[in-house]
C-alpha positions in Angstrom: -2.3 -20.7 6.4 -5.4 -18.7 5.4 -3.8 -15.6 7.0 -0.7 -16.1 4.9 -2.7 -16.5 1.7 -4.7 -13.3 2.5 -1.4 -11.5 3.1 -0.2 -12.6 -0.4 -3.2 -10.8 -1.8 -1.9 -7.5 -0.6 1.0 -7.9 -3.1 -1.0 -8.1 -6.2 0.2 -5.5 -8.6 3.6 -5.4 -6.9 4.8 -8.9 -7.6 4.6 -11.0 -10.7 1.6 -13.4 -10.7 3.9 -16.5 -10.9 5.7 -15.6 -7.7 2.4 -15.2 -5.9 1.1 -18.5 -7.2 4.4 -20.3 -6.3 4.3 -19.0 -2.7 0.6 -19.9 -2.4 1.3 -23.4 -3.7 4.1 -23.8 -1.2 1.8 -22.8 1.6 -1.0 -25.1 0.5 1.3 -28.1 0.1 2.4 -27.7 3.7 5.7 -25.8 3.4 4.3 -22.7 5.2 7.8 -21.9 6.7 9.4 -21.9 3.3 6.7 -19.8 1.8 7.0 -17.2 4.6 10.7 -17.2 4.2 10.4 -16.6 0.5 7.9 -13.7 1.0 10.3 -12.1 3.5 13.1 -12.2 1.0 10.9 -10.6 -1.6 9.7 -7.9 0.9 13.4 -7.0 1.5 14.0 -6.7 -2.2 10.9 -4.5 -2.6 12.1 -2.2 0.2 15.6 -1.9 -1.4 13.9 -0.9 -4.6 14.9 -3.9 -6.7 14.0 -3.2 -10.3 12.9 -6.8 -11.0 9.4 -6.0 -9.7 8.8 -2.7 -11.4 5.5 -2.3 -13.3 4.1 -5.7 -12.3 0.5 -6.2 -12.8 -1.5 -9.0 -11.3 
């Protein structure tokens, strides 16, 4: 779980703060599989260049 939370830290500045907090909360509450799946979906969107995450500051 700690590894996942540290990985989330890499996305500060790229993702909105609320998304990072949501995924962190999911992991801490025990839904690590769901949190990882959510992060993977967001990574795919970032790779595609989805404009939803432009100019996000942590």
